[in-house]
C-alpha positions in Angstrom: -3.4 -4.4 -26.9 -5.6 -6.5 -29.3 -2.8 -9.0 -29.9 -2.0 -9.2 -26.2 -5.6 -9.7 -25.3 -6.2 -12.5 -27.8 -3.1 -14.2 -26.4 -4.3 -13.6 -22.8 -7.7 -15.1 -23.6 -6.2 -18.1 -25.2 -3.9 -18.6 -22.1 -7.0 -18.1 -19.7 -8.8 -21.0 -21.6 -5.7 -23.4 -21.6 -5.2 -22.9 -17.8 -9.0 -23.3 -17.2 -8.9 -26.5 -19.2 -5.8 -27.9 -17.3 -6.4 -26.7 -13.8 -10.2 -25.8 -13.6 -9.2 -22.9 -11.2 -11.3 -19.6 -11.4 -9.5 -17.4 -13.8 -10.0 -13.9 -15.3 -8.3 -11.6 -17.7 -7.4 -7.9 -17.1 -6.1 -5.7 -19.8 -4.0 -2.9 -18.4 -5.4 0.6 -18.7 -3.3 3.9 -18.2 -5.0 4.2 -14.9 -3.9 0.9 -13.8 -0.3 1.3 -14.4 0.6 5.2 -14.1 0.1 6.4 -10.4 -1.6 2.9 -10.1 -2.4 2.5 -6.5 -5.8 0.7 -7.4 -7.1 -2.2 -9.5 -10.5 -2.9 -9.8 -11.2 -6.6 -10.2 -14.4 -8.4 -11.9 -17.2 -8.1 -9.2 -18.7 -11.7 -10.2 -15.2 -13.1 -9.8 -14.8 -11.4 -6.5 -18.2 -12.5 -5.1 -17.9 -16.2 -6.2 -14.2 -16.6 -5.2 -12.5 -14.2 -2.9 -13.2 -13.5 0.9 -16.3 -11.4 1.7 -14.1 -9.2 3.9 -11.0 -7.0 3.7 -7.9 -9.0 3.7 -4.4 -9.4 2.4 -4.0 -11.5 -0.6 -0.8 -12.6 -2.7 -0.1 -11.9 -6.1 2.4 -14.5 -7.3 4.1 -14.0 -10.6 5.4 -16.8 -13.0 8.9 -16.7 -11.2 6.9 -17.5 -7.9 7.8 -14.4 -6.3 4.8 -13.1 -4.1 3.6 -9.7 -3.5 1.3 -8.8 -0.7 -1.8 -6.6 -1.5 -4.8 -5.4 0.2 -8.1 -6.6 -1.0 -11.1 -4.5 -0.5 -14.1 -6.7 -0.6 -16.7 -3.8 -0.6 -14.9 -2.2 -3.7 -13.9 -5.6 -5.2 -10.4 -4.4 -5.9 -6.9 -4.4 -4.7 -5.0 -1.4 -3.5 -1.8 -1.3 -1.0 0.7 -3.5 -2.8 -0.7 -3.1 -6.4 1.6 -0.1 -7.2 4.7 -2.3 -6.0 3.5 -5.3 -8.2 3.2 -2.8 -11.3 6.6 -1.2 -10.8 8.5 -4.5 -10.1 7.1 -5.9 -13.2 7.4 -3.1 -15.5 3.7 -3.2 -16.5 2.7 -0.7 -19.2 -0.9 0.3 -20.7 -1.8 -2.6 -23.3 -0.2 -5.3 -21.2 -2.7 -8.1 -20.1 -2.8 -10.1 -16.9 -4.2 -13.5 -16.5 -5.2 -14.0 -12.8 -5.6 -17.5 -11.6 -6.8 -18.3 -8.0 -4.6 -21.0 -7.0 -5.5 -20.8 -3.1 -8.1 -18.7 -1.3 -6.2 -15.6 -1.1 -3.5 -16.2 -3.8 -3.7 -15.1 -7.4 -1.1 -16.4 -9.8 -0.6 -13.5 -12.2 0.7 -14.2 -15.8 2.0 -11.4 -17.8 1.1 -11.1 -21.5 3.0 -8.2 -22.9 1.6 -5.8 -25.6 3.4 -6.5 -28.7 
């Protein structure tokens, strides 16, 4: 995971330099990808950038395909839709995701595979 994480951090910095968008990195743990019905997001990122109420957000992959997911504001995480995203993209423990807020309720997700 270390190599994927370092690559994800580099990608985050480059995207931040180019776009100025809010961005965070999330390493995938076993609990996120096996039976993964829930993904906790950084509380500070959520409080500063996402709606303060429960809503549907869109996770957009690098191929521009979107997956709807339910955002729980009080829990700062996403549930319904997360498992679908995991399965569609074959995410495994050790992969790192770079999340870029491209619209108020839309996160572009870049996948850095573990090596």
